[in-house]
C-alpha positions as CSV (number, residue, x, y, z in Angstrom):
1,M,6.5,0.3,-39.7
2,G,2.9,1.6,-39.8
3,P,1.3,3.9,-37.3
4,A,0.7,2.6,-33.8
5,T,-2.8,1.4,-33.1
6,P,-4.6,3.8,-30.8
7,R,-5.3,2.6,-27.4
8,S,-8.7,2.5,-25.8
9,P,-9.2,5.4,-23.4
10,V,-9.8,3.0,-20.6
11,E,-7.3,0.1,-20.3
12,P,-8.5,-3.0,-18.4
13,L,-7.1,-2.2,-15.0
14,E,-7.4,-4.3,-11.8
15,A,-9.7,-2.0,-9.9
16,L,-12.3,-4.2,-8.2
17,G,-14.7,-3.3,-5.4
18,Q,-18.3,-2.8,-4.4
19,S,-17.9,-1.1,-1.1
20,E,-19.2,2.4,-0.6
21,A,-15.6,3.7,0.1
22,F,-14.3,2.1,-3.1
23,L,-17.1,3.4,-5.3
24,E,-16.9,6.9,-3.9
25,F,-13.1,6.9,-4.6
26,E,-13.7,5.7,-8.2
27,E,-16.3,8.4,-8.7
28,R,-13.8,11.0,-7.6
29,I,-11.2,9.6,-10.0
30,S,-13.6,9.8,-12.9
31,R,-14.6,13.4,-11.9
32,V,-11.0,14.8,-11.8
33,A,-9.4,12.7,-14.5
34,P,-10.5,14.9,-17.5
35,V,-9.4,18.1,-15.7
36,D,-5.8,18.9,-16.8
37,R,-4.4,19.7,-13.4
38,P,-2.1,18.0,-10.9
39,V,-3.6,15.4,-8.5
40,L,-2.1,14.2,-5.2
41,L,-2.9,10.6,-4.1
42,V,-2.6,9.9,-0.4
43,G,-2.7,6.4,0.9
44,E,-1.1,3.7,3.0
45,R,1.3,1.2,1.4
46,G,-0.5,-1.4,-0.8
47,T,-3.6,0.6,-1.4
48,G,-3.0,0.9,-5.1
49,K,-1.7,4.4,-5.6
50,E,0.0,3.5,-9.0
51,L,-3.2,1.8,-10.1
52,A,-5.1,5.0,-9.3
53,A,-2.6,7.0,-11.3
54,R,-3.0,4.8,-14.3
55,R,-6.7,5.2,-14.2
56,L,-6.4,8.9,-13.9
57,H,-4.1,8.9,-17.0
58,F,-6.3,6.6,-19.2
59,L,-9.5,8.5,-18.2
60,S,-7.9,11.8,-19.1
61,T,-7.6,13.7,-22.4
62,R,-3.9,12.6,-22.4
63,W,-4.6,8.9,-22.7
64,E,-2.9,8.6,-26.0
65,G,0.3,10.2,-24.6
66,P,2.9,8.5,-22.5
67,L,2.5,7.5,-18.8
68,V,5.9,7.7,-17.1
69,A,6.4,6.6,-13.5
70,L,9.2,7.2,-11.0
71,N,9.5,5.9,-7.5
72,C,11.3,8.8,-5.9
73,S,12.3,6.8,-2.8
74,A,14.2,4.3,-4.9
75,L,16.8,6.9,-5.9
76,T,19.5,8.7,-3.9
77,P,19.2,12.5,-3.6
78,S,22.2,12.9,-6.0
79,L,20.6,10.8,-8.7
80,I,17.0,12.0,-8.6
81,E,17.6,15.4,-10.3
82,S,19.3,13.8,-13.3
83,E,16.7,11.1,-13.5
84,L,13.9,13.7,-13.6
85,F,15.4,16.3,-15.8
86,G,18.2,14.5,-17.7
87,Y,21.7,15.8,-18.2
88,E,24.0,17.2,-20.8
89,R,27.2,15.6,-22.0
90,G,30.0,16.3,-19.5
91,A,27.7,17.3,-16.7
92,F,29.5,14.9,-14.4
93,T,31.9,12.0,-14.5
94,G,30.4,9.3,-16.8
95,A,28.0,11.6,-18.6
96,E,29.4,10.8,-22.1
97,K,26.3,12.0,-24.0
98,R,23.1,13.9,-23.5
99,R,20.3,12.0,-21.8
100,A,16.7,12.9,-21.5
101,G,14.9,12.6,-18.2
102,R,11.5,11.5,-17.1
103,F,9.9,14.9,-17.7
104,E,10.9,14.8,-21.4
105,A,9.8,11.2,-21.7
106,A,6.4,12.2,-20.4
107,D,5.9,15.2,-22.7
108,G,2.3,15.2,-23.9
109,G,1.3,12.8,-21.2
110,T,1.4,12.1,-17.5
111,L,4.3,11.8,-15.0
112,F,3.6,9.8,-11.9
113,L,5.8,10.7,-9.0
114,D,5.5,8.1,-6.3
115,E,6.7,8.8,-2.7
116,I,7.1,12.5,-3.6
117,G,7.8,13.4,0.0
118,T,11.3,12.0,-0.3
119,I,12.4,14.4,-3.0
120,P,15.1,16.9,-1.8
121,M,14.2,20.5,-1.5
122,E,16.4,21.8,-4.3
123,V,14.8,19.3,-6.7
124,Q,11.4,20.4,-5.5
125,E,12.2,23.9,-6.6
126,K,12.8,22.7,-10.2
127,I,9.6,20.7,-10.2
128,L,7.7,23.7,-9.1
129,R,9.2,25.6,-12.0
130,V,8.0,22.9,-14.4
131,V,4.5,23.0,-12.9
132,E,4.3,26.8,-13.2
133,Y,6.1,27.5,-16.4
134,G,6.5,24.2,-18.2
135,T,10.2,24.6,-18.6
136,F,13.5,23.4,-17.0
137,E,17.2,23.0,-17.6
138,R,18.9,19.7,-17.8
139,V,21.7,19.0,-15.3
140,G,24.8,20.7,-16.6
141,G,22.9,22.8,-19.1
142,S,21.5,26.3,-19.4
143,A,19.1,26.0,-22.4
144,G,15.5,25.8,-21.4
145,V,13.5,22.7,-22.3
146,E,9.8,23.0,-22.7
147,V,7.4,20.2,-21.8
148,D,3.7,19.7,-21.5
149,V,3.3,17.2,-18.6
150,R,0.5,16.6,-16.1
151,I,1.9,15.5,-12.7
152,I,0.2,13.0,-10.5
153,A,2.0,12.6,-7.2
154,A,1.6,10.0,-4.5
155,T,2.6,9.7,-0.9
156,N,1.9,7.9,2.4
157,A,3.6,10.7,4.3
158,D,1.9,13.8,5.9
159,L,3.0,16.4,3.4
160,V,1.3,19.2,5.3
161,A,3.3,18.4,8.4
162,L,6.5,18.1,6.3
163,A,5.8,21.6,4.9
164,E,5.3,23.0,8.3
165,E,8.6,21.5,9.4
166,G,10.3,23.1,6.3
167,R,11.0,19.7,4.7
168,F,8.6,20.1,1.8
169,K,8.1,23.2,-0.2
170,Q,4.8,24.8,0.6
171,D,4.4,26.4,-2.9
172,L,4.9,23.0,-4.5
173,L,2.4,21.4,-2.2
174,D,-0.2,24.1,-3.1
175,R,0.3,23.5,-6.8
176,L,0.2,19.7,-6.6
177,S,-2.9,19.6,-4.5
178,F,-5.4,20.9,-7.0
179,E,-7.3,17.7,-6.0
180,V,-6.3,15.4,-3.1
181,L,-7.6,11.9,-3.3
182,F,-7.4,9.7,-0.2
183,L,-7.2,6.0,-1.1
184,P,-9.3,4.0,1.4
185,P,-7.4,1.3,3.3
186,L,-8.7,-2.3,2.9
187,R,-9.9,-2.4,6.5
188,E,-12.5,0.2,5.5
189,R,-13.5,-1.9,2.5
190,K,-14.7,-5.0,4.2
191,E,-17.2,-5.8,1.5
192,D,-14.4,-6.0,-1.1
193,I,-12.2,-8.5,0.7
194,L,-13.9,-11.6,-0.5
195,L,-14.4,-10.2,-4.0
196,L,-10.7,-9.4,-4.3
197,A,-9.7,-12.7,-2.7
198,N,-11.7,-14.7,-5.2
199,H,-10.3,-12.7,-8.1
200,F,-6.7,-13.2,-7.0
201,A,-7.3,-16.9,-6.3
202,A,-8.9,-17.6,-9.7
203,R,-6.1,-15.7,-11.5
204,M,-3.4,-17.6,-9.6
205,A,-5.0,-20.9,-10.4
206,F,-5.1,-20.0,-14.1
207,E,-1.4,-19.0,-13.9
208,L,-0.6,-22.4,-12.4
209,G,-2.5,-24.2,-15.1
210,R,-5.2,-25.5,-12.8
211,K,-8.7,-26.2,-14.2
212,E,-10.8,-25.9,-11.1
213,I,-11.6,-22.4,-9.7
214,P,-10.4,-22.2,-6.0
215,Q,-13.0,-22.0,-3.3
216,L,-12.4,-20.5,0.1
217,T,-13.8,-22.2,3.2
218,D,-15.9,-20.3,5.7
219,E,-13.0,-20.4,8.1
220,A,-10.6,-19.0,5.6
221,I,-13.1,-16.2,4.7
222,A,-13.6,-15.4,8.4
223,A,-9.9,-15.2,8.8
224,L,-9.5,-12.8,5.9
225,E,-12.4,-10.6,6.9
226,S,-11.2,-10.3,10.5
227,Y,-7.6,-9.4,9.7
228,A,-6.4,-5.8,10.0
229,W,-4.5,-5.7,6.6
230,P,-1.6,-3.4,7.3
231,G,-0.3,-4.1,3.8
232,N,-3.8,-3.6,2.2
233,V,-4.7,-5.0,-1.2
234,R,-1.1,-5.9,-2.0
235,E,-0.8,-8.0,1.1
236,L,-4.2,-9.7,0.4
237,K,-3.0,-10.5,-3.1
238,N,0.2,-12.1,-1.8
239,L,-1.6,-14.1,0.9
240,V,-4.2,-15.5,-1.4
241,E,-1.8,-16.4,-4.2
242,R,0.4,-18.2,-1.7
243,A,-2.6,-20.1,-0.3
244,V,-3.6,-21.3,-3.8
245,Y,-0.1,-22.2,-4.7
246,R,0.4,-24.3,-1.5
247,S,-3.0,-26.0,-1.7
248,D,-3.3,-29.5,-3.2
249,S,-7.0,-29.0,-3.9
250,A,-9.4,-26.3,-5.1
251,L,-10.7,-25.9,-1.6
252,I,-8.6,-23.3,0.2
253,A,-8.9,-23.8,4.0
254,H,-5.6,-22.3,5.3
255,I,-4.4,-18.8,5.0
256,D,-0.8,-18.2,6.1
257,F,-0.6,-14.7,7.4
258,N,3.1,-15.0,8.4
259,P,5.3,-17.1,6.1
260,F,8.3,-16.5,8.4
261,R,6.7,-18.5,11.2
262,S,8.0,-22.0,11.6
263,S,5.7,-24.7,10.2
264,Q,5.7,-26.6,13.4
265,R,4.3,-23.7,15.3
266,E,2.1,-22.5,12.5
267,D,0.3,-25.9,12.2
268,R,-0.4,-26.2,15.9
269,P,-4.1,-26.5,16.2
270,S,-6.0,-23.9,18.3
271,V,-9.2,-24.5,20.1
272,K,-11.7,-21.8,20.8
273,G,-11.5,-20.7,24.4
274,H,-8.2,-22.6,25.0
275,L,-4.6,-21.3,24.6
276,S,-1.5,-23.4,24.1
277,I,1.4,-23.0,26.5
278,E,4.7,-22.2,24.8
279,P,7.7,-24.3,25.9
280,G,9.7,-22.7,28.6
281,E,7.0,-20.2,29.5
282,P,6.7,-19.6,33.2
283,S,3.8,-21.4,34.8
284,F,1.0,-19.7,36.7
285,G,1.8,-21.4,40.0
286,G,4.1,-18.6,41.1
287,L,1.1,-16.2,41.1
288,M,-0.2,-17.9,44.2
289,D,2.5,-16.3,46.3
290,K,1.7,-12.8,45.2
291,P,-0.9,-10.3,46.6
292,F,-4.3,-10.8,45.1
293,K,-4.4,-7.6,42.9
294,E,-0.9,-8.1,41.6
295,A,-1.5,-11.7,40.8
296,I,-4.7,-10.9,38.9
297,R,-3.0,-8.1,37.0
298,E,-0.1,-10.4,36.0
299,L,-2.5,-13.2,35.0
300,E,-4.5,-10.9,32.7
301,V,-1.4,-9.5,31.1
302,R,0.0,-13.1,30.5
303,L,-3.3,-14.3,29.1
304,L,-3.6,-11.3,26.7
305,R,-0.1,-11.6,25.5
306,R,-0.4,-15.3,24.9
307,A,-3.7,-15.0,23.1
308,L,-2.3,-12.3,20.8
309,R,0.8,-14.4,20.1
310,N,-1.2,-17.6,19.4
311,T,-3.6,-15.8,17.0
312,K,-0.9,-13.9,15.2
313,Y,-2.0,-10.7,16.8
314,N,-5.5,-10.8,15.4
315,Q,-7.4,-9.1,18.2
316,R,-10.8,-10.5,17.3
317,K,-9.5,-14.0,17.3
318,A,-7.6,-13.4,20.6
319,A,-10.9,-12.2,22.1
320,R,-12.7,-15.4,21.0
321,A,-9.8,-17.6,22.3
322,L,-10.2,-16.0,25.7
323,G,-14.0,-16.3,25.6
324,L,-14.4,-12.5,25.7
325,T,-16.4,-10.1,23.5
326,Y,-14.3,-7.9,21.3
327,H,-15.2,-4.8,23.4
328,Q,-14.2,-6.6,26.6
329,F,-10.9,-7.6,25.0
330,R,-10.2,-4.1,23.8
331,G,-10.9,-2.7,27.3
332,L,-8.3,-5.0,28.8
333,Y,-5.9,-4.4,25.9
334,R,-6.0,-0.6,26.4
335,K,-5.5,-1.1,30.1
336,Y,-2.3,-3.1,29.7
337,I,-1.0,-2.0,26.3
338,D,2.3,-0.8,27.7
339,E,3.0,-4.2,29.3
340,I,1.8,-6.3,26.4
341,E,3.8,-4.6,23.6
């Protein structure tokens, strides 16, 4: 077998965007990538922390070395130490031979530790030793193992607060945070939503063997751009791919934000300024027997609750359904938030 073909320093990664927040983040990645120091990525779920770690690796001087990833939250505390550092034969029941861990696998390259805030304190101490001295012992062993690894860590937790509570080692946090990059959530990247949606739609159509490139209707685009995106880019990808898969034509008119909602309720048409009444919901007739202020308060709460429910809790759509401006709706929502939720 001949030598492996060298890889390009920059692999074709799926990092798309034109918003100011996205371009600023990409510039910060490019700036810190060649600096051989730890980087901490902080961001909500679905913002692309692993993608950012890959870009950091392939833009670094270590791009020819291995990139090894570990989701720390996917392992029990008893397993994470042996997974990271490996173990010697006989270290525990079932350890029939020596096994290398992720640090050894990443020697000469990059180790990406996702959800690092879930790592037990005793394991954090060993990671700190690797960061400071480049050496560790396998589980059940006493011989030092030397490695040359750059650590990129990621979290959606507040590590500073965890350190103050004694749940994350302050010294490790100091060492990992040579640079801290905050991934912008999709709601702060409004200009990128349509670009990403079209990309995901075209790729899904290709995967399905369809010849026509999908096109989103104006209503579908408005729905995507007004949504809050709690799941960020990952959620957008899933929603758009599902819409393309379910559509019988290249024109995508319907976006299903909640696949768990029954189709009967989901397909019920909504008219701007009008709200459907759910079966079994109490009528408004009983309000006539209540004092004026109490009746008005209850009516506003019911209307807000129903508008949110019928628009799948999209506040801008709920405002339109009630014939209110978004700021008027937000004022009422803040007023009755404890009664609505």
